[in-house]
N, C-alpha and C positions, 0 to 999 in steps of 0.2 A: 577531607575538607575541599580538595580540588574538585572532586566529584560533585560535592554540594554546591559548590559555586557554579560549576558547568550546568547543573541541572536547573538552578535558580535562573541562570542566564537564558537558558532555552525557554524557560516559563515566561520570563519578561518578553523575550522576542515573540513568542506565541500570542501572548495577551495584548501585545501592542500592535499586532498585525492589523492593518488598515482593512476595515469592512468595505466591500464593493457591491454594487448591484450590477448584475450582468443580465443584459436584454438578448435573448435568442431571437434574432429578427430574420424572417424568411426573405423579404425584400426591404432594401434600405435605400431611401432616396435622401442621400446626404446633402446634395444641392439639386434643386429641380431643374437646372440648366444642364446636368450631367447625367449620364447612364446610371440607373440604379445598380446597387451591388446585391447579391445573392447570398444568402445563408451567413450572416454575419453575427458577430457578438460585439455589443456596445458596452464597454466597461466604464461604470460611473462611480465616482468617489467625491464626497464632500460637495455634492451638488453640481459638479462638472463632469464632462466627458473626458475620461482619462485617455482612452484609445478606443479604436475600432478594428477588430481582426477578423479575418476570415475563418469560417468554421463556428462550431458551437462549443465555447470553453465551458468546462465543468465548474471551474472555480474551486474554492475551499469551502466545503460544506459548513465548516465551523464558524466561518465568518461572513460568507458571501450569500447574498440573495439572487436567485436566478428567476427572471420572468420569461415565460415562454410565449413569443409572439412569432413562432415559426410559420404560423398560418396567415400572417398579417403583413401589411406594407407599413413601414416605419418611416417618419419623416419628421422635419423640424416642427416645433409648436408654431401655430399660426399667430400672427400679429395683426391686430385691428388698430389702424391709426386715427380712427375718429369714433370716439364713443362718449357717452354721459352716463356713467355707471350707477350714478345715484337716482336717476330718473327714468320714467317711463310714460309715455305719452297716454292718456286715457281721459274719459270724461271727468274723472275727478283729480287730475293731476294739478290743476290750477288751485283747487282748494287744498290740496295736500300741502302745497308750498307755504300756505298760512298756518297750517295746523302743526306741522311737523317740526321739531327741533333739529339741530345739527346731529345730535345724538341719533335721533330717529332716522334721519337720511341716511347716517352711516350705517345703521343696522340694516336698512333696506338695500343699501348698496352692497352689503356683505351677501345678501341672497343673490342680487343679480350678478355679482362676482363670481360666486360659485357656479351658477348656471353658464356664464361665459367661459370659464375655465373647462367646465366639463364638455363644452361643445368643441374643445380643442384649441381655445385662443389663450395661449400662455403669457402674453403680454398685450396691454392695450395702452393706447394714448387717450387720456380723458381730457376733452377739449371744452370744459366749461361745466363746473359744478361747485357747490358750496364749499369754500377753501377748507374751513375746519374739518367737515365731514370726509372730503375726498382725500385730504392729506393724512388724517387718522387711518382711514382705510387702507391706503397706500402702505403706511408704515405698518400696521398690523399684519398685513398679507406678507410684507418683507420679513418680518420677525417670525412668521409661521403662527401667529395667534389664529387667523382664519385662513380659510382656502380661498384662492382667487388667483387671477393674472398678475402679474407684474404690472404696476400702474406707473405710467408716466403722466403726471397731472399738470394741468395748467391753472387750477383754481377758477376764479372768475375771469370771464373774457374781458377784453379791453375794448371799449366803445365810446364813440361820441354820444353826447346827451341826445336822447330820442332815437339812437341808433339800435341795431338789432339786439344787442346784448343789454340795452337798457330795460327797465321794467315797464311793461304796460298791460293794459286790461283790467286794471283795479282803480279804485277811487283814489284821489289825490294824496289822501293821508297814508295809505297803504303803499302807494308808489314811492313816496318820500321815505318811508320806513324801510323798504326792500331795496332801494337803489345802492348798489355796491360802490365802493371807493374807486373802483377801476373804470368808471364813467369819467372821461376827460375831454377837455376842449382846448384847442391849441397845442403846438408841439411841446412846449414846456410842461404844461399840465400832463400830457401823455408820457413825457419822459419820467415824471413823478409816478405815474400809474405802473409803469413797468417796474421801476425800482422797488415800490411797494409790493408788488405782486411777488417779485423774486424774494425779497425780505422774508415774507410769510410762507415761502416753501414752494413756489412754482418751478417745476422742472422744464417747462415750456411756456411760451407765451402765445396766446390765441387772441387775435383781434377780429373785428367784424368790419370789413372795409366797405361792404355794402349792406343794403337791406336783406331782410330775411324772410322765408316764407312763414315761419311761425311767430313773427311779430304781430300782435293784434293791432296793427296800425296800416293805414292805406299809404304807405310810404314808398312802395315800389321795391325793386331788387337792384337799383343802380348804386353808384358810389354814394357812400355817406361820409366816410372819414376823408378828410382833406389829404392831398399829396405830402404836405409838410408834416402832419400829424402821422402819417403812415411810416414816412422815412425816419423820423425821430424815434419811434417805437422799435423799429427794426435795429437802427444804429445802437440805441441803448441796450436792447436785448442782447445782441450780439457782443457788445462790450462786457456784458456780464455772463457770457458763456451760454446763452439760452437761444435756442432756434425759435422761430416764429411762424406760426400757421395762421392763414388768413381765410376766414369765412368770406367766400366771394361768389356772387351769381352773376352780376353784370359785367360786361366786358371791360368798361371804364375802371371799375374798381379792381378786376383782375389784373389789368395791365399796370395799373399804378402800383399795385403791391409787387408785381414782378420787376418792374422798373426799379423799385426801392431795394431790391434784394432779399424778397421774401424766401423762406425755405420750402414752403408747401402752400398750395392753393386748395381749399377745401370746397368741394361741390363744382366749381368751374362751369355753371350752367350754360352761360351765354358767351364763352370764350370764343375769340375770332382768330383770323389768321395772324393778326399782330401778336396775340396771346401765344399762339404756337411757335412763333418766332422767339418771342421773349423767353418761353419755358426752355427752349433748346439752348438759347445763349446763356441763360443764368443756371441751368441744370436744376432748376427747382422741380420738385414733384408735384403731380395731380392727384389728389385724393377724391375720387369722383362721388363716393357715397350715393350709389344708385338706388340702394334699397330705401333710403329715407323718402326720396320723391314718390315712389311707388306706393310705400306705406301710408303717407299722408293722403294720397287720392283714394287709396282704399278706405281709410278710415272715413273720408268724406262721404263716400258712396255708401258704406255699410252701416255707420254710426250717426254721422251728421251732427257731431257735437261742436265742430270747430267753427268759429265765427266768420262772417261774411268776409272780412278783410283777409283772412287766411286762406279761405276757400277761392277767392277770386285769384291770388298769387299761385296757388298750387295746381289746380285744375289746368290741364294742357301743358304743364311744364316738363314732365317726364320725357315725351318724345323729342322735345328740344334738347334735353340734357344727353339723351342717347345719341342724338345726331352730332352734337358738338363734342362730346367726349370721344365719340368714335372717330371723328376728325382728328383729334388730339393723339389718340393711340395710333392711328394710320400715319399721323405725321412725325412719329417718333419721340413724343413726349414721355418722359419717365412717369410711371403710374404705381402708386402704392395703395395697398388695399385699405379700404375704410368704409364704415357702414352708416355712422351717425346713430348707432344703437342707443336706445333710450327713446328715439323716435320710433324705430321698430323695436321688437321684442328682444330682449336680452337672451343669448342662447340661439337665436336664429340667424347669427351672424354670417354663417356660410352661404345663406340664400344670396348673398352679394356675388357669389361666383357665377351664379346662374345668369344674372344680368350682365356680368362682365363677359361671360361666353356670347351673349348677343351682341356684344361689340364686335366679335371676330377673334377675340383673344384666344390662343391656345392654351391647353391645360397647363403647360410648363411656365408660360408667361403668367397665367393667373396665380399660381402657387408661388412663383418668384415674387409676385407683387405683394403677397401676404407673408413672405419670409425674407428673402434676400433684400429686395428693394426697401421694405418696412425698416428692416435693421439699419440700412444705409441712411435713410431718412432720420432715424433716431440717433444717428452718430454711435451705433453700437454694433457694428458689423464684427468687431473683435470679440463679442460675446454671445451674439444672437444670429439668426437667420439661416445658418446651416448646421449640420452635425459633423463636429470636427473636434480634435483633441484640445482641451483648454476651453471649450465653450460651455455655456450653461447647458445642463442637462434638461432642456425644454424639448419634450419628444412626445409625439402623438403616433397613434397607429389605427389604420382602418382596415377592413376586411378585404378591399380591393385596391388596385393600383390606381390612385387619383390622376396619374399622368395619362391614363388610358379612359377614366371615367371621373370626371370631375365632382359628379353627384356622390362619390364615396365620402366626400368631406362633409356631407350632411348628417353622417351617422358615425361620429368618432367613438370608437371602443376603449382606447386606451389614451390616458393622458398623464404626463409627468411634468411637473413644473419645478425647476431647480433642483431636480433629483428626488423630489416627493411625489408618490403616486398618488393622483387624485381621482382616478377612475380606471377600472380595468373590468371589461366584460368579456374578456376573451377567455 
């Protein structure tokens, strides 16, 4: 009887042993600011990194899965802090907005999400998409129903009437029909808009403090939301535990948002010396989205489907952006990686690194912007941004060391998001 009990106990112990995934990594960048490790085993369970050990552990063949990345460089999954995952700019995108339901948009977004994940981006911050569709896609990815990056979603952007996130370019009846509830005027109405956005599922708040390039209206790129509106939005959002990102091109709108306590400035095209001072005083991040400006100009020159109001604002802007963002970088402003994908093609997000390189950023600084800094801006440094015990198993691998050649990130061969392998070409 005792022997039977002992055998049964051993059987229970064996059957309840936790299954692990073990990655054999030739080179490991646990943190781009630190020296890489060589010949390591990354042990993963329940979607998290359990530990990292020197050497190649064999594991238990009965329970564990071993992934051979001994010929690769392994690093944290990349984070894109500015995307529009449901949308992709094209000659038909304006018409699609009228023809597609929220369900259609979510299904198209699932395709774009998969492409983004397979490009090595395991987390994205979506800063403006149809709420029902983006929240549904976010939740479906979290539950494992579809493949895609972790999504931190804003839903609809908050804007003043006629501002960049308002509806334009259609006839009056369609404009009225498409105008979201997040269009607000005056501080108290903008307070309502924030509360309503959070009520329906926003993880982060996006505002448009200035005009925008892709607005089909000749209203420029300077400040559009008033100081009291911006301040009320930020105060209300922070009281509800939400960070705030500001689309801002003109220096006046950038500085107004920074003075009010914004968490990040998106684009920052015409920032000035005052902006740099405010960035450093407030410790806000700049998310430059250099790829977006280049893409719009390329589309104007190659396809020419964008209307005159947009062409006038877009042409000539990229060199101004590069100059001013370069000054911000050299001035010590904190930079987080973001592309505005949706303007550019989903899955080509890593092209942003090549433009960041033109600013003079080192490879380690660029990778940190897309890992460590992005995680900090999200408020998720305890879960994302580096490879360490207890953090999410968001892991990618490339054939050569991106600290030596940043272009390695243009061809990611292995992707794991939250412990699930999404791609492996090694």
